[in-house]
N, C-alpha and C positions, 0 to 999 in steps of 0.2 A: 293267535294267531296274528299277526299283521300282514295283511291281502298286499299279493303280488301278483305283478305278472312278467312271467318268466318266456325269456325270448332267446333260442341255442343260440348263438354266434358262434362258441365255442364249449368244449364241457367243463372246462376248468373254471373258469369266467364267466358268470352272466349277467349280463344290465338287468338290471334290478329296477323297472318302473312302477315306483311306488305311487299307491293312489288313492285319492280321497275326493273325489269328484264331483261330488253329487252337489245339488244347487237348491234352495231352498224354496220353498212356498210363498207365496207373497200373500201376509197379512200388513195389519196398518203398523203392527210392533218389530215386522220386520224392514222397516226405511235402514238403508244404506248396508243390505242383504245383495248376493247374490238372488236375480229374478230367475223364474220358471216361465219359459214363453211356451203355450201351445193351447190350442183355439178351443180344447175339452177341459171343462170341469171336471166331469167327471177321468180322463186321462189323467188329469192334476194330482186326483187325489189316489188313484191307483198308482200313481209312480213316490208318491210322498210316503205310502203305505211299502212300496217296493225300495226307495232310496232308507229308509227305518231298518229294513232289514240289511241291506249291504253295508249300513255303515255297523252295524250289528256280526260284520262278518257271518251274515245266514244267505249265503248268495245263490243258492239253492231252492231256498223260500222264497226270495223275492223275487225271482222268475215270473210266479205266476201274474205277479200285481206287473210289473213291467210289460208283461206279454198286454195284458188288458191295457196300460196305458199304451199301446203302442197300437192295438185294435181299432182305440178310441179317434188316435192322434197319429196317422200314418208317417207325418213329418214331423214327428216330433224329436228333435234332435238329442236334447238331453237324455232322452229316455232309451235312446240308440245307445248311446256312449257309455250309460251307467249298465245296460245291460251286456255291452262286451265286453265288460272286465268280469263277469262272471260264468261265461259263455264255457263249456265243457270242453269246448276245441277251438285251436288256431284258428278254423277258419270260421266257426261262426264269431268271432271274435273279429279278426279280421273285416268281416262281411257287415256286422253290425259299427263297425268304427269307421267304415267307407259310408254308411247311411247317413251316419254323426255328421261327417264332413261333410258329403252332400246336401242335408238343409240347414247347413249351419245358419247360412244367409239370412233364415228366418227366427234365427235365436237373436238375443241382447248380445250385448259386448262383452260382457262379462261371460255368459256359456259360449261363444265362439273364441275366450283364449281358454276357458277349459279344454273344450275341443281340439284346440289346436297346440296348448300345451301338451293332452297326452298324447297325441298325434307324433308330435317330435319326439315324446319319453319312447312309444314304440319304436319309429326308425334310428331309434340312437343317434339322438340329437339332445343331450341333457342341458347342452348348454341354450338352446332356443327354448325346451321346455321350464328352463330356471326364467330366461328375459320373459313368457309368457305370465308366467306365473307372479315374476314381482309385480308385472305393471298391471294381471289382475286386482294385486294387494293396494296395491296405488290407488286404484278407481274404488276397492270395496276395504276400505280399512279397519271397520267395521264386520266383517263378516270370519268368523271363527273361521269356516270352511277356508275359506281364502289364503291363509293365511297356515292352516293343517296342508293343506295342497302346497304349496311354498317351503314348508318346512320337511316335506316327505321327499320331495325334488332334491331339496341339501342331500338331505338322510341319503337319498340314494348316491348319490357323490363324496360321499364319506366326509361331507363337511358339517358335521355334527357340533360345533358348537353351536354353526348359525343356524342346524337344524331345532335346539331345544330352544332356542332365542326365538325363535318364532312360534312353537310350542308352546311356553310362555306365555307370548300374544295372545295366543285362542284362548286360553286359559284365561287371561285376564278379560277377554272379552263377553265368555261366556265359560264361569267355572262348570256349568253341570253339563257341557257337552262333552259324552264321554271317550268320544273317538280319541280326544287330543292325549287322553292320559295312556289312553293302549297305545300309541305312538310316542309319547314322553316315557313312556316304561323300557319302550326299546333304546330306544336312542341312549338313554342312562345306561343299559345292562352293555350297550356295544364299547361305551368309552369305562368300560368295570367300576361304573357307581352304583354295585348291587344296590345299598342301601337307600338310594331315591329312587331306584328301578321297580323298589322294591314297595315303598311308599305310592310310586302312579298307579300301580299295578290295584295296591289297596284304593285306592281312591277310585278306580274303575270300579275294583266289584262293588264298591258301597255306593253308587250310581246305579249298576244295572244290577242287580243280585238276580235277578231269576234268568238272565241271561245266559250262554254256554262260555262266550270267548273271552270274559276277564278272567275266567278261573284256567282256561286253556293259555292265556297270555303268562299267568303268574302261573301255571304251570314249566313254563317254558326258561321262565327265570330261574326256576328250583333244578331245572335240566341241568341249565349252563354250571350251572353252579356242582354239579356233583350230586345234588338230591335227588337219587331217583325215586325212593321210595314217597318221599313226598311232592314229587313230581306226578307219581300215576295215581297218587288221592285226587291232586288237584283237575287232573285229566279228568276224573272218574265224576267231581263236580259238576264240570261242565258236558259228561255225558248224560246225569241226571236233569239237565237242563233242556237238555236238547239229542235224544240219544243216537242224531243222525249225524251227529257234529265229527264231520269225517277229521280235522286235524286234531282234535283230541286222542282218536283212533290210531292215529300216525302214532300221537306224541308215544301214549303208551309203550305202542311198538318199539320205540327206539329205546324209550325207558329199558327196557328189559334186555335189547344189543346191545347196550354200552353197559349189559350186567352180565354180559357175556352168555345169556339165556333166548339163543339164537330161537329154540321151538318153539318157547313163547312167545315172542317177536311174529313168528310167522303166521301163528298160528289167529294173533290178534288181528294181522292182515289177510289174512284167509276169510276170517268172517267180513271185513272188510268189503273185498270181492265178493262175496256173497251175497253181501245186503246192497250192494252198490246200487244207486239211483238213476246211474244214465254210465256210459262210455268214459267220462272223465273219471269217474270216484272208479274205477276201474280197471284205469290205468295206472292211478294215482296207487293205486292196491300194489299193483304188478311192480313200478317202478320202485315204490319201500321196498319189497321181499327181493329184488335182483340185489339192492343194495346191501341189505341183509348178509345176501351168500358173499357178496363182495369183502362184506367186514370181517367174515369167518375164512376168507380165502378161497373161495369156491366159487371160480372165475367162470365156468363152464356154466354152472346152475345159473350163475347170475344173468348169461346170456341168453340161456331160455327163458327167462321171465322178460328178456327185453323185446324175444323175438313175438314174444306172446303180445306184449303189450304196442309193438309196431303193427301186429297183426288187427290189432283193432282199430289203427290210423289210418290204417291203409284199406279197410272195407269202404270209411268214409270219403276214401281221398284227401284227407286232412293233411296237405301236404308240410303245414309249421310244422306238427306233432311228428310226422314222417321223419323230417331232416333231425327233429332234436334226437328223436330214435335211433336215426342211423350215428348222431353224432355221438351219442351214449355207447352204442356198440364198439365203434371203433376206439373209445376210450378203452373197454375193458378188453378189445384185444391189443392195445396199447400197452395196458399193464400186464398180459401175459405174452408178453413177445412176441407177439405176431406185428412183428410192424407193417408187413408191407401190407398185408390183411387192414389193417388201422387205417392206412391211408387211404387204399380204395375206399371204404366207409364212410370215411371224412368226403371224398370228394364226392360222392353219392350225396350225402346231405347237403351240399351246395346245388345240387345238381338236382335236387328232389325239391329243396325250399324256393328254387328258381321256378317254378310249377304253382307256386302259391299267388293267394289272392292280394300279398302285403305289397307296398311300394315297394317303387326300384330303388329305391335311397336303402330301406333294410335287405333287401339282394342283394345290392355291395357291400353293405356295411358285414352280412354274413360271409361274402366273398371277402374280403380283407381279413375276417376276423379268422378265416380258414389260416390265412399266411401263417399262423400260432401254430396251428396243429401239426401243418408243412414241418415245421423246424421243429417242433420238439420229436417227429417220426426222422428228422434228418439228424438229429442230433443220440439219437440211439442207434442209427445205423453207421454212426461214425463219419460222417459226414457235415463235418464243422463248415467249412466252407459255405454249405448250401444254407446249415443251419443261421448262421451269421446272415446272409443274406436275407433269410425270410426275417430275422428279427430288426434288421436295419430297416425292410422295406414297411415291415407291419408299425413300427413306432412312425415311422415319418407319416401313414395314412391317418395313424387315431392321434396324433397329433395335431395333424392339418381338420380336423373334425372335434378336435379336444374334447374327445370323449376321456373320462378320468380315469374309469372302470379299464376303458381297454388298453390307457398305459401304464396301468400298473398291471397288466398283464403283460403287457412288451415288458417291462422290468423284470417280471418273472422269467419271462426266455431268456435275457438277458442273462440274469444270473444263473439261470442253471449250465447255461454254454459255461460263463466263468467256470462252474465249479468244475466240468467237463476237462475243463484246457486245467486244473489246478490252482486256480485262482484265487483263493476262498476269501479273499480280504476284498476285490473286484464285486465277486458273489454275494458277497454280507452286504456291499453297499447296494448293488441290484435289490436287492431283498428288502432292504427297507423301506425303501420305495412301491413293492408289490402289494398287494389286496391282501391286509394284515385279519380279512374275514377267511381266508384260504391257510386251512390248515398248512398245506402241502408246503408253502412258505418257508414254516417253523420248520419241518422236516428236511426241507433244502437246507435252511440255516444249520442246523444237525449236523448234516453230513460234511457244511463247510468247515465248521468247527471239530470235526472230528480231523480232516484234513489239515487242520492245526493243529492236531494232535493236540487239545482241549477237549479231552473224554469230559470232564463236568458239567462245560459249556454245552456242549453234544446231549448228552442227557437233561437237561435242561430244555432243551428244544424240542425234544422226542417225547420228554412227560406232557409239554405245552401241546403237542399235539392228542397224546392220548388225551388227555383231559378236556379239550377242546368243547366236547359236549353241543356240538351245532346239531341241530336239525339236520335230517341224514341227506347225502348226496357222494355220490360216487368219488366226489374230491377228495372229501369226508372218508369215506369207506376204504380208499386206498391209502391214504396217506394213514392211517391209524394203523392198519395192517405191515406197513413197509416199517412203521415207527416203531411196531411191538417187535418186529424183524431184529430193527439195528437195536433197542434194547436188549435183547437177549446177547450179542456181543460184547456189550459194555461192561 
């Protein structure tokens, strides 16, 4: 598992803020490393224990130590920052982040850059995040964590070679720093260099053989390659080291889903729900349950599970997650042909997010992202002029903030419009600049080739959708269901 924080700006493309923001303890051997600033030695020792667990992506287990660190030093900025990324609710994430920002003046320059970079990422300002982390690396060129942070920011913007180069620098500084190999494995996987990806994950396993995440990450590579039984075996290895490792439970359910074993998949997810330690884990179970129904073509059941998930967030006034749930519900309605209902839910999502404790910059970005949602609905309602206006406005807005993920999303919308206008070449041109990690773009490419009369090429793209094998989301599920339908007619 590669830890991400996801903010729901639109359903189809979520800006992923990849994080590895943990400072290191001050010891003589750590000269040249990012310091930790706290008034309490006990707070520092608890922070280090929590940090070590977060770097192993055992976030739930880390919270007890991070809580203790903050109890010992209530102005411990880096502890708040670290805890924010592993909070089970969006509300708690933003509350901790805001505290980290408020206490940043007490911290070192390196810690301040870590905080401001993370804040920029959460606020959908990836260029500032990259700038902050580039400055961090220039100040601490011998800190592997600084290079890992910068690499993760590059990875989040699909600058894959830059990311790999930075991961390699982190590896050179500290060959025994295990998180680098996890991240490197995912970077090689995305560029489809599966041998190097496996090599990185095997090194990761070698370094920390008693931790769950190395086996989980390797299982995700096997899942991607369509080796479902081998993936399940490695997910089970992860669970043998930590029976509560949620990612591996979801991974097993995903492998079953891709094998068409929907009941077995949902049985795993029900067990996850029943054993959940917090609302975040319960929401994870319900979300993935909904995805399995969408993949199977049972949209009404998917809506039922999402309503349950929304109720958990609503109970806590967790407006960030409520907004995300409304966006997911809107997407299911959209895919079910209920366009006006979908549009209402998309709008409610923006209104609810405005009640959250997040920054005004992020609220503005959520509003900007909703132009995409309005555009796809207008397109389905045959309002081409409105869809085009929304696409142009969205593209102008995301170019102004230089958000490459959303620029890819705008290209997707423009490709969809061109397809509706029966301009397959224009469609394919736009989709080349869209997000290649969203299987829906392969689906639309397949439809464009069908429009051109090239059924063989269309089949090739529909097969790409069916074999994409990503960890589940609604975009993957609906793209798969639609591609499966199209393949029956070729």
